[in-house]
C-alpha positions as CSV (number, residue, x, y, z in Angstrom):
1,M,37.8,21.2,9.7
2,I,33.5,22.1,10.4
3,L,34.6,25.7,7.9
4,S,36.1,23.8,5.0
5,Y,32.8,23.1,3.4
6,P,32.1,24.2,-0.2
7,F,29.7,27.4,0.5
8,S,27.3,25.5,-1.7
9,E,28.0,22.8,0.1
10,H,26.7,24.1,3.4
11,L,23.5,26.0,1.4
12,L,22.5,22.5,0.6
13,L,23.1,21.1,4.1
14,A,21.3,24.5,5.4
15,A,18.8,23.0,3.5
16,T,18.6,19.7,4.7
17,A,18.5,21.3,8.5
18,I,15.8,23.4,7.8
19,L,13.7,20.3,6.2
20,V,14.6,18.0,9.4
21,L,13.9,20.5,11.6
22,T,10.3,22.3,11.0
23,L,8.4,20.2,8.0
24,P,6.5,18.0,11.2
25,G,6.0,21.6,12.9
26,L,5.3,23.5,9.8
27,V,2.2,21.0,9.0
28,W,1.2,20.8,12.3
29,I,1.0,25.3,12.8
30,L,-0.7,25.5,9.0
31,C,-3.3,23.4,10.1
32,F,-4.4,25.1,13.2
33,K,-5.4,29.1,13.7
34,N,-2.6,31.7,14.7
35,D,-3.5,32.8,18.4
36,G,-1.8,36.0,18.4
37,R,2.0,34.4,18.4
38,D,4.2,36.3,15.5
39,I,6.3,34.2,13.0
40,A,9.1,33.5,15.2
41,E,7.6,32.4,18.3
42,R,5.8,30.2,15.9
43,L,9.2,29.2,14.5
44,G,10.1,27.8,18.0
45,D,7.1,25.9,18.3
46,M,7.5,24.1,14.4
47,I,11.1,23.2,16.1
48,G,10.2,22.0,19.2
49,L,7.1,20.4,17.2
50,S,9.5,18.9,14.8
51,I,12.0,17.1,17.2
52,S,8.9,15.5,19.4
53,S,6.8,14.4,16.7
54,M,9.9,12.3,15.1
55,A,11.4,11.3,18.7
56,I,7.3,9.7,19.4
57,L,7.4,8.0,16.0
58,A,11.0,6.4,16.3
59,M,9.7,5.2,19.5
60,S,5.8,3.8,18.4
61,F,8.4,2.0,15.6
62,F,10.9,0.2,18.3
63,F,7.9,-1.4,20.4
64,L,5.8,-2.0,17.2
65,G,9.1,-4.1,15.9
66,W,9.3,-1.9,12.7
67,R,11.7,-0.1,10.8
68,F,12.1,3.1,8.6
69,S,13.0,2.3,4.4
70,G,14.8,4.8,2.4
71,G,11.4,4.2,0.6
72,L,8.9,5.4,3.7
73,I,11.4,8.3,4.6
74,V,10.7,10.0,1.3
75,T,7.4,9.3,1.2
76,L,6.7,10.3,4.6
77,I,8.5,13.8,3.7
78,V,6.5,14.1,0.2
79,I,3.5,13.8,1.7
80,M,4.3,16.4,4.7
81,A,5.0,18.5,1.7
82,I,2.1,18.4,-0.3
83,I,-0.3,18.8,2.8
84,A,2.4,21.8,4.3
85,L,2.2,23.4,0.4
86,Y,-1.6,22.9,-0.1
87,L,-2.3,24.7,3.6
88,L,0.2,27.7,2.0
89,I,-1.4,28.0,-0.7
90,K,-4.7,28.4,1.0
91,H,-3.6,31.0,3.7
92,Q,-1.8,32.8,1.2
93,A,-4.3,35.6,1.6
94,Q,-3.8,35.9,5.1
95,F,0.5,36.7,5.1
96,Q,0.5,40.0,5.3
97,R,3.8,42.1,4.2
98,V,4.9,42.5,7.6
99,H,5.3,38.1,7.7
100,L,7.7,38.6,4.9
101,R,9.9,41.3,6.3
102,W,9.3,38.9,9.7
103,L,11.0,35.7,8.2
104,I,14.1,38.0,6.8
105,G,14.8,39.7,10.2
106,I,14.3,36.1,11.7
107,G,16.3,34.7,8.6
108,L,19.3,37.2,9.2
109,V,19.9,36.5,13.0
110,L,20.1,32.9,13.0
111,L,22.2,33.1,10.1
112,L,24.5,35.3,11.9
113,V,24.1,33.4,15.2
114,V,24.7,29.8,13.1
115,A,27.6,31.8,11.6
116,F,29.0,32.6,14.8
117,R,28.6,28.8,16.5
118,F,30.8,27.5,13.0
119,Y,33.5,30.1,13.8
120,Q,33.7,29.3,17.4
121,A,34.0,25.3,16.0
122,K,36.0,26.2,13.3
123,D,38.7,24.0,14.4
124,L,37.2,21.1,14.9
125,V,37.8,17.9,12.7
126,F,35.6,15.9,15.4
127,P,32.8,16.7,17.8
128,A,34.8,17.2,20.9
129,W,35.3,15.5,24.0
130,V,33.7,12.5,25.3
131,D,30.2,12.5,24.7
132,S,30.3,13.0,21.3
133,V,31.4,9.3,20.9
134,H,28.7,7.7,21.6
135,H,26.6,10.6,20.2
136,V,28.0,8.9,16.9
137,L,27.8,5.5,17.2
138,I,23.8,5.6,18.3
139,T,23.5,8.3,15.2
140,Q,25.8,5.1,12.9
141,K,23.0,2.5,14.5
142,I,20.0,4.0,14.0
143,I,21.0,4.9,10.1
144,D,22.1,1.2,10.2
145,Y,18.9,-0.3,11.6
146,G,16.7,1.9,10.4
147,G,15.4,3.3,13.5
148,L,15.8,2.6,17.5
149,P,18.3,-0.8,17.5
150,E,17.8,-2.6,21.0
151,T,21.2,-2.8,21.0
152,L,24.5,-1.1,20.7
153,A,25.9,-4.3,18.9
154,P,28.2,-5.8,17.5
155,E,30.3,-2.2,17.7
156,L,28.9,-1.9,21.6
157,D,26.7,-5.2,23.2
158,V,24.6,-2.8,25.1
159,P,21.4,-2.3,25.3
160,L,20.0,1.2,23.8
161,F,18.7,2.8,26.9
162,Y,20.2,6.9,25.5
163,H,17.9,9.6,25.4
164,Y,17.7,9.7,21.9
165,G,15.8,12.5,20.0
166,F,19.3,14.3,19.0
167,H,20.7,10.6,17.6
168,L,17.2,10.3,15.7
169,I,17.0,13.9,13.7
170,A,21.2,14.2,13.1
171,A,20.7,10.4,11.9
172,L,18.0,11.6,9.1
173,F,20.1,14.8,8.4
174,S,23.4,12.3,7.7
175,W,21.1,10.0,5.6
176,I,19.6,12.6,3.4
177,S,22.6,14.7,3.4
178,Q,25.2,11.8,2.8
179,L,27.5,13.4,5.5
180,E,29.1,10.5,7.5
181,P,28.1,10.6,10.8
182,V,30.9,11.8,12.7
183,Q,30.8,15.3,10.1
184,A,27.1,15.3,10.4
185,V,27.0,15.4,14.7
186,L,29.4,18.3,14.1
187,W,27.8,20.5,11.5
188,F,24.2,20.0,12.8
189,G,25.2,19.9,16.2
190,Q,26.3,23.6,15.6
191,V,23.2,24.9,13.8
192,I,21.3,23.2,16.6
193,N,23.0,25.8,19.5
194,G,22.1,28.6,17.2
195,L,18.8,27.8,17.0
196,V,18.6,27.6,21.0
197,V,17.9,31.6,20.3
198,V,14.4,30.8,19.0
199,G,13.6,29.0,22.1
200,I,14.7,31.7,24.3
201,Y,12.6,34.2,22.1
202,R,9.7,32.2,22.4
203,L,9.9,32.0,26.1
204,S,10.0,35.5,26.8
205,K,7.8,36.8,24.8
206,S,4.8,34.4,25.7
207,I,6.3,35.8,29.2
208,W,6.5,39.5,28.5
209,R,4.3,39.8,25.4
210,Q,6.7,42.6,24.5
211,T,9.2,41.8,21.4
212,I,12.1,43.8,22.4
213,P,12.9,42.0,25.7
214,A,12.3,38.7,23.9
215,L,15.0,39.4,21.0
216,L,17.1,41.0,23.6
217,A,17.5,37.7,25.4
218,A,17.7,35.6,21.9
219,L,20.9,38.0,21.2
220,L,22.7,37.5,24.7
221,V,22.7,33.5,24.2
222,G,23.4,33.9,20.7
223,F,26.4,36.6,21.2
224,A,27.3,37.5,25.0
225,F,26.6,34.3,27.5
226,Q,29.8,32.0,27.8
227,M,26.8,29.3,27.7
228,P,25.5,27.3,25.7
229,A,28.2,28.3,22.9
230,Y,30.2,26.5,25.7
231,Y,28.2,23.3,25.0
232,V,30.4,22.3,21.9
233,T,33.8,22.0,23.6
234,W,31.5,19.3,25.8
235,G,29.5,17.6,22.7
236,R,26.4,18.4,24.9
237,Y,24.2,18.3,21.6
238,T,21.7,16.2,23.3
239,L,20.7,19.0,25.7
240,L,21.2,21.5,23.1
241,T,17.8,19.6,21.1
242,G,16.1,19.2,24.4
243,L,16.5,23.0,25.2
244,L,14.7,23.0,21.6
245,V,11.4,21.0,22.9
246,M,11.4,22.5,26.3
247,L,11.7,26.0,25.6
248,P,8.3,26.3,23.4
249,A,6.7,23.7,26.0
250,M,7.2,26.0,29.2
251,A,5.8,28.5,26.8
252,V,2.6,26.7,26.1
253,A,2.5,25.7,29.7
254,Y,2.7,29.5,30.7
255,E,-0.1,30.3,27.9
256,L,-2.5,27.7,29.1
257,L,-2.3,29.0,32.7
258,M,-2.4,32.4,32.2
259,N,-4.4,32.7,28.3
260,G,-6.8,30.5,28.3
261,F,-7.8,27.1,27.4
262,S,-8.0,26.0,23.8
263,K,-7.7,22.9,22.7
264,E,-4.8,23.1,19.9
265,R,-2.5,24.4,23.0
266,A,-3.3,21.5,25.1
267,A,-2.5,19.2,22.1
268,R,0.5,20.5,21.7
269,L,1.9,20.9,25.3
270,L,1.2,17.0,25.0
271,V,3.5,16.7,22.0
272,L,6.2,19.2,23.4
273,T,6.1,17.3,26.8
274,A,6.3,13.7,25.3
275,G,9.0,14.7,22.7
276,L,11.1,16.2,25.7
277,A,10.9,12.9,28.0
278,L,12.6,11.3,24.3
279,V,15.2,13.7,23.8
280,H,16.7,14.6,27.7
281,Y,15.4,13.4,30.8
282,L,17.9,16.6,32.2
283,A,15.5,18.5,30.3
284,L,12.3,17.4,31.6
285,F,13.4,17.8,34.8
286,Y,14.0,21.5,34.6
287,F,10.5,21.3,33.0
288,G,8.9,19.6,35.5
289,L,10.5,22.3,38.1
290,F,9.0,25.2,35.8
291,L,5.7,23.3,35.9
292,F,5.8,22.9,39.7
293,S,6.9,27.0,39.8
294,L,3.6,27.9,38.2
295,V,1.3,25.8,40.2
296,V,3.0,27.1,43.1
297,E,2.3,31.0,41.9
298,R,-1.0,29.7,40.7
299,G,-1.6,28.3,44.4
300,V,-0.5,30.9,46.5
301,A,-3.0,33.3,44.0
302,W,-5.9,31.3,44.9
303,Y,-5.3,31.2,48.5
304,R,-4.8,35.4,48.7
305,S,-7.9,35.9,46.0
306,K,-11.2,36.5,48.1
307,D,-13.2,36.3,45.0
308,P,-15.2,33.3,44.4
309,E,-15.1,33.8,40.3
310,D,-11.5,34.5,40.8
311,R,-10.2,31.5,42.9
312,K,-13.1,29.4,40.4
313,R,-10.7,30.7,37.3
314,I,-7.4,29.8,38.8
315,F,-8.6,26.5,39.5
316,K,-9.4,25.9,36.2
317,S,-6.6,27.0,34.5
318,V,-4.2,24.3,36.5
319,W,-6.2,21.3,34.7
320,P,-4.7,21.9,31.0
321,M,-1.6,22.4,32.1
322,A,-1.1,19.7,34.3
323,L,-3.3,17.1,32.0
324,G,-1.4,18.2,29.2
325,A,2.1,17.5,30.6
326,A,0.6,14.4,32.5
327,G,-0.7,13.3,29.1
328,G,2.6,13.6,27.3
329,I,4.7,11.7,30.2
330,L,1.9,8.7,29.7
331,I,3.0,8.7,25.9
332,A,6.7,8.2,26.8
333,L,6.2,6.1,29.8
334,P,7.2,2.8,27.5
335,W,10.8,4.3,26.9
336,L,10.6,5.5,30.5
337,L,10.2,3.1,31.8
338,R,12.7,0.8,30.0
339,M,15.2,3.8,30.7
340,L,14.9,3.4,34.2
341,S,14.9,-0.3,34.6
342,A,18.6,0.3,34.0
343,Q,19.1,3.6,36.2
344,A,17.1,3.4,39.3
345,S,19.5,3.0,41.4
346,Q,20.8,5.9,40.9
347,V,17.7,7.8,41.4
348,S,17.5,9.4,44.9
349,V,16.7,12.8,46.7
350,Q,19.1,13.8,49.6
351,V,19.6,16.9,51.6
352,V,23.4,17.9,51.4
353,L,24.7,19.7,54.0
354,P,27.9,22.4,53.7
355,K,30.8,21.1,54.1
356,A,34.7,21.7,53.5
357,E,34.9,18.9,51.3
358,N,32.2,20.9,49.2
359,L,34.5,23.5,48.5
360,N,36.0,22.0,44.7
361,S,32.5,21.4,43.7
362,Y,31.7,25.4,44.6
363,Q,35.1,26.2,42.6
364,Y,33.8,24.0,39.7
365,I,30.1,25.7,39.8
366,L,31.7,29.2,40.3
367,Y,34.1,28.5,37.1
368,L,31.0,27.4,35.1
369,L,29.5,30.5,35.6
370,G,31.8,32.6,34.1
371,P,34.5,34.2,32.8
372,T,34.4,37.6,34.2
373,H,32.1,39.1,31.2
374,N,29.7,36.8,32.3
375,Y,29.9,37.1,36.2
376,F,28.8,40.6,35.2
377,L,26.0,39.3,33.3
378,M,24.6,37.1,35.8
379,G,24.6,39.7,38.2
380,G,22.8,42.4,36.1
381,A,20.3,39.4,35.7
382,L,20.3,38.5,39.7
383,L,18.8,42.5,39.4
384,G,16.5,41.7,37.0
385,L,15.1,38.4,38.9
386,I,14.7,41.7,41.9
387,L,12.5,43.3,39.9
388,V,10.4,40.1,38.2
389,W,9.4,39.0,41.5
390,W,7.3,42.2,41.7
391,Q,5.6,41.7,38.8
392,R,2.4,39.5,39.5
393,K,1.7,37.6,36.1
394,S,5.9,36.7,35.7
395,R,6.0,35.5,39.5
396,G,6.2,31.7,38.5
397,M,9.0,32.7,36.3
398,A,10.7,34.5,39.0
399,I,10.2,31.2,41.5
400,W,11.7,29.1,38.5
401,A,14.5,31.2,38.2
402,S,15.3,31.3,41.7
403,M,14.9,27.3,42.2
404,M,17.5,26.7,39.7
405,V,19.9,28.6,41.6
406,L,19.3,27.5,44.7
407,I,19.4,23.7,43.2
408,S,22.9,24.8,41.0
409,L,24.5,25.5,44.9
410,P,26.8,22.3,46.0
411,W,24.5,21.9,49.0
412,G,21.0,21.9,49.7
413,L,18.5,19.6,47.9
414,R,20.1,16.8,45.3
415,F,17.9,15.2,43.0
416,G,19.8,12.1,41.9
417,P,21.3,11.7,39.3
418,F,21.2,15.4,38.7
419,R,24.3,17.0,39.9
420,P,24.8,20.8,40.8
421,D,26.6,21.4,37.9
422,H,24.2,20.2,35.7
423,M,21.4,23.2,36.8
424,A,24.8,25.9,36.5
425,I,24.9,25.3,33.3
426,V,21.7,26.4,32.0
427,L,20.9,29.0,34.5
428,F,21.9,31.1,31.0
429,I,18.0,30.9,30.0
430,P,16.0,32.9,33.0
431,A,19.7,34.7,33.3
432,A,18.8,36.0,29.6
433,I,15.1,36.5,30.3
434,M,16.0,38.3,33.5
435,L,18.7,41.0,32.2
436,S,16.7,41.5,28.8
437,Y,13.7,42.2,30.3
438,G,15.2,44.7,33.5
439,W,17.5,46.6,30.8
440,V,14.2,47.1,28.6
441,W,12.2,48.2,32.1
442,L,15.4,50.3,33.3
443,C,15.7,52.7,29.9
444,G,11.9,52.8,29.6
445,E,11.8,54.4,32.9
446,L,14.3,56.3,32.0
447,Q,12.7,58.1,28.8
448,R,9.5,58.5,31.0
449,R,11.3,59.8,34.2
450,I,13.8,61.9,32.1
451,H,13.5,62.0,28.7
452,L,12.7,59.8,25.1
453,F,16.3,60.0,23.8
454,L,18.3,58.9,27.5
455,G,16.4,55.5,27.7
456,F,16.9,55.4,24.0
457,A,20.6,55.3,23.8
458,V,20.9,53.6,27.0
459,L,19.2,50.9,25.5
460,V,20.9,51.2,22.1
461,A,24.7,51.6,24.1
462,G,24.3,48.8,26.6
463,V,22.8,46.4,24.1
464,I,26.3,47.4,21.5
465,G,28.4,47.0,24.6
466,M,26.7,43.5,25.8
467,L,26.9,41.9,22.2
468,G,30.6,42.9,21.7
469,W,31.8,42.1,24.7
470,G,29.9,38.9,24.6
471,I,31.2,37.9,20.6
472,W,35.1,38.8,21.8
473,Q,35.2,36.7,25.2
474,T,33.5,33.3,23.7
475,R,34.7,33.8,20.0
476,N,38.1,30.8,21.2
477,V,35.3,29.1,23.5
478,I,37.1,25.9,22.9
479,N,39.0,24.5,25.5
480,P,42.3,22.9,23.7
481,V,41.9,19.9,26.7
482,T,38.6,18.6,25.1
483,V,39.9,18.1,21.9
484,L,41.0,14.7,21.7
485,A,41.6,14.2,18.0
486,D,42.3,16.4,15.0
487,Q,43.0,15.9,11.3
488,A,46.1,13.7,11.6
489,D,43.8,11.8,13.4
490,W,41.2,12.0,10.8
491,T,44.0,10.9,8.6
492,A,44.8,8.0,9.7
493,I,41.3,6.0,11.2
494,N,40.4,6.8,7.8
495,W,43.3,4.6,5.9
496,I,42.4,2.4,8.9
497,D,39.0,2.5,7.5
498,D,40.4,1.7,3.7
499,N,43.2,-0.6,5.1
500,L,42.3,-3.2,7.6
501,P,40.3,-5.8,8.2
502,T,37.0,-5.2,9.9
503,D,38.2,-7.9,12.8
504,A,40.7,-5.9,13.5
505,R,41.0,-5.2,17.0
506,F,43.3,-2.0,18.9
507,L,45.3,-1.0,21.8
508,T,45.1,2.7,22.8
509,N,45.8,4.7,25.3
510,T,43.1,5.5,28.2
511,T,42.9,7.6,31.0
512,I,40.3,7.5,34.7
513,W,37.5,10.2,33.6
514,Q,35.0,10.4,36.3
515,Y,33.6,8.6,38.8
516,Q,35.6,5.7,38.4
517,T,35.2,5.8,34.5
518,Y,37.6,5.8,31.7
519,R,37.9,7.4,28.3
520,G,40.3,7.4,25.3
521,L,43.0,9.8,24.5
522,D,43.4,10.5,21.1
523,G,42.0,9.3,17.8
524,G,41.9,6.2,18.9
525,Y,39.0,7.1,20.9
526,W,37.2,7.6,17.9
527,I,38.3,4.2,15.8
528,L,35.3,2.2,16.9
529,P,32.2,4.7,16.6
530,K,34.4,5.9,12.8
531,T,35.4,2.4,12.0
532,G,33.5,-0.6,13.7
533,R,36.3,-1.7,14.8
534,F,36.9,-2.5,18.0
535,A,39.7,-0.6,20.3
536,I,40.7,-1.0,24.2
537,A,38.8,2.8,24.5
538,L,34.8,2.1,24.2
539,P,32.3,4.6,24.2
540,G,31.1,5.9,27.5
541,L,27.9,3.7,27.2
542,Y,30.1,0.4,28.1
543,G,28.4,1.3,31.2
544,Y,25.5,0.1,30.6
545,G,27.1,-3.4,29.7
546,T,26.3,-6.4,31.9
547,T,28.4,-6.9,35.2
548,E,30.7,-9.3,33.6
549,E,31.0,-7.7,30.6
550,K,31.3,-4.4,32.7
551,A,34.2,-6.0,35.2
552,Q,36.6,-7.3,32.0
553,W,35.9,-4.1,29.6
554,V,36.7,-1.7,33.3
555,N,39.5,-4.4,33.9
556,W,41.1,-3.8,30.0
557,M,41.2,-0.3,30.2
558,E,42.8,0.3,33.5
559,R,45.5,-1.6,32.3
560,A,46.0,0.2,29.1
561,S,46.1,3.3,31.3
562,V,49.4,2.5,33.2
563,V,50.8,-0.3,30.2
564,H,54.2,2.5,29.1
565,A,56.4,-0.3,27.7
566,C,56.7,-3.3,25.1
567,D,56.7,-5.9,28.5
568,D,54.8,-8.6,30.3
569,G,52.0,-6.4,31.4
570,F,51.3,-4.8,27.7
571,W,51.5,-8.9,26.1
572,S,49.2,-10.3,28.8
573,L,46.8,-7.3,27.4
574,V,47.3,-8.1,24.0
575,K,46.5,-11.9,24.6
576,E,44.2,-11.8,27.0
577,A,41.9,-9.1,24.6
578,N,42.8,-10.7,21.6
579,L,44.7,-7.5,20.3
580,S,45.5,-7.1,16.6
581,H,46.8,-3.6,16.3
582,V,48.3,-0.9,18.3
583,Y,47.0,2.7,17.5
584,L,49.2,5.4,19.5
585,R,49.9,9.4,19.4
586,V,53.3,11.0,20.3
587,G,52.4,13.2,23.1
588,K,49.4,11.1,24.2
589,G,49.1,8.6,26.8
590,S,51.1,6.6,29.0
591,L,52.5,4.0,26.0
592,Q,54.3,6.0,23.4
593,P,56.1,5.2,19.9
594,N,59.7,5.0,21.4
595,A,58.5,2.1,23.7
596,M,57.4,0.5,20.7
597,V,61.4,0.7,18.5
598,A,62.7,-2.8,19.9
599,C,59.0,-4.4,20.2
600,P,59.4,-8.2,19.0
601,N,56.9,-9.7,16.7
602,V,55.2,-5.7,16.2
603,E,55.4,-3.4,12.7
604,V,54.7,-0.3,11.6
605,V,52.3,0.1,9.3
606,Y,51.3,3.5,9.7
607,Q,53.6,6.7,10.5
608,Q,52.3,10.2,9.9
609,N,52.1,13.2,11.6
610,G,52.3,11.9,14.9
611,V,50.1,8.9,14.4
612,W,51.8,5.4,14.9
613,I,49.6,2.3,13.5
614,Y,50.9,-0.7,14.7
615,E,49.8,-4.2,13.5
616,I,50.6,-7.3,16.4
617,L,52.1,-10.0,14.4
618,A,52.3,-12.9,17.3
619,T,51.9,-12.5,20.6
620,E,54.8,-14.0,23.0
C-alpha cells in the first residue's frame, strides 16, 4: 500500500521527486532575471520547464540513435546541480526574508495537498484501472532500454507511438529511487497530482495579478473539486503531467500577449509548447484552444479600436506568442509525425446533432461533473464566468472557458479522436479560476459597500466551507470498480517472478471494455508489465500491433472472456496460444477455480488468499 513505506523512505522519495521535477527548470529560472513572478509562479514554470526539457532531450536521443547510461545521467545531474549552486550563490544578495516565508508557505500547502492525495490512494497496491498497466510497461521499457525504445518488445511487440513525458520522468524517478516501476508510478503519480495546484496558481496569478484569488483557486483544486483527485482511480498520470506543462505554458502565452515581449518569455513558451506536444496530445489540444481564444479576443480588440497606435500594438503582441508556440510544435514535429502515422485515421472534425442516443453520453458527462458538492462548485464557477466576461483583460480566459464547456456537450462540434468527456474532466481548471475570482470579487464588494469585517468574514467562512465540504466528500475518491488487483495479487505475482520460468505464458480472465477492446479483470492483468511474462490479458497498447497480430490477440482475449470450464474451448485456446499456466482470482471472471477441480493435466502450484495459479502439464 502507498502509505506503508517508513517515514524516512518517504523523505528520500520526496527528495528524489524534487530533484527530477525541478533541477533543469531551476537552472533556467536562475539564468534569467525575474520579471515580477513570485516564488510560487516560478516554481510552476520550473516544473513545466524540467519536464519539457527532459522530453525534448529524450526525443533527440531517440532520433539520433543514442541511449542514456547511468554514468551519463549522473554526470548531467551533477553538472546541473553545480550550475544551480553557483547561480544561487551568485544571486544570494537578491534573496530576501520574504522569499523564505514564501518557500515555507508553498512547502506547507504542497505537503498538505500531496499528503491528502496519498490518503485518497491509501488502499491501492497497484495503480488503478486500465491505463496504469501500459504506463508501467512503458516506464519499465524506458529503464531497460536507456531511453525511448522503438518498440515495447519482447513483452509486447508493438511500436512506441505514445506520448511519453510521464513515463520518462517516472522512469528517472524509479531508477534513482530504486523503486520498481509499479511502485514508482503509484507513488510518483500522487505527487504529480498534488503539484497541479502549483500550475493552477501560476495561471490564475498571471491573469488576475492577485495572490488571494490564485491561492484560493489552488486550494479548491487541491481539496474541494472532484477532479483531478479522481484521476487516481483512472490512472490518468499522463494527463496530469501534461497539465503541469500546459498551465505554465498558458500563463506565459497570456503574459506575452498582454504584458509585452521578452526574449526569455518567448523562449519559455517555445520550450513549454514543445514539451507539451511530447507529454500529452490532449493537453496540447486544450492549449491550442486557449491560444485560439486569446487571438480571438485580441482580434476583437483590434477591430473595435479606433487608435492606429493601439491597433499596431495589438497586432505586434500576437506574433511573439504565435511564433513561440509554432516553434515549439516544430521542435516536437518528428515525434508528432511518428504519432500521426499510427493515429491519422482517428483525426476528424464533425458536427453531432442532438439525438436520443446522446442521452447516455449526456448522463455520463453529468456524472463526471458531480457529485453533489461539485455541482455547487461548478454552479458558483458559472456565475464567476459571467462576471469574467465583463473583465476586459481576462476576456480571452472567458472565451476559452466557454469553449471548453460547449465542446463538453455530447452534441455540437467534435474534434476526433477527442471526446466530450475528455473536455469535461478538465473543467475544474477554468471552474476553480472563475469561482475563486468571483468569490474574492464578491467579498471585496461587501467590504467596499457594507463593512470591511463583513467582507473578510464572508471570504473566510466561504473558503472554510468549500474546502471542508470538499475534503469530506473526496476523502474516499477511489471507485472500487477500478481496483483490479490488491495485496493478494501482489504476493502471487511476486511468487511468479521468483519461481516460474521467464517464458511462462498465462491464461487469464478478460472482459470486453470499450470500443471493442479487451482488458484484464484481476492481478493477471499485471503479470506482463510486472514480470515480463506473457499473459492473455494484454496491455491496452496491443492496438498498435500489426493487423494480423492484433486480430490474433483479440481472438485470444475474446475466447478467454467466455471460457468457463475445462472443456474443448479451454484446451483449444491453451494449445493455440501455447499457454503453460493459468492465473485465476476467486469471484473475478468467467473461469473460476471450481471449474478446474477435475481438469486433467493441470496442477495447482499456488493457492493463497483467493489467488490460484495452475501449471498446465500437457495439452489434450
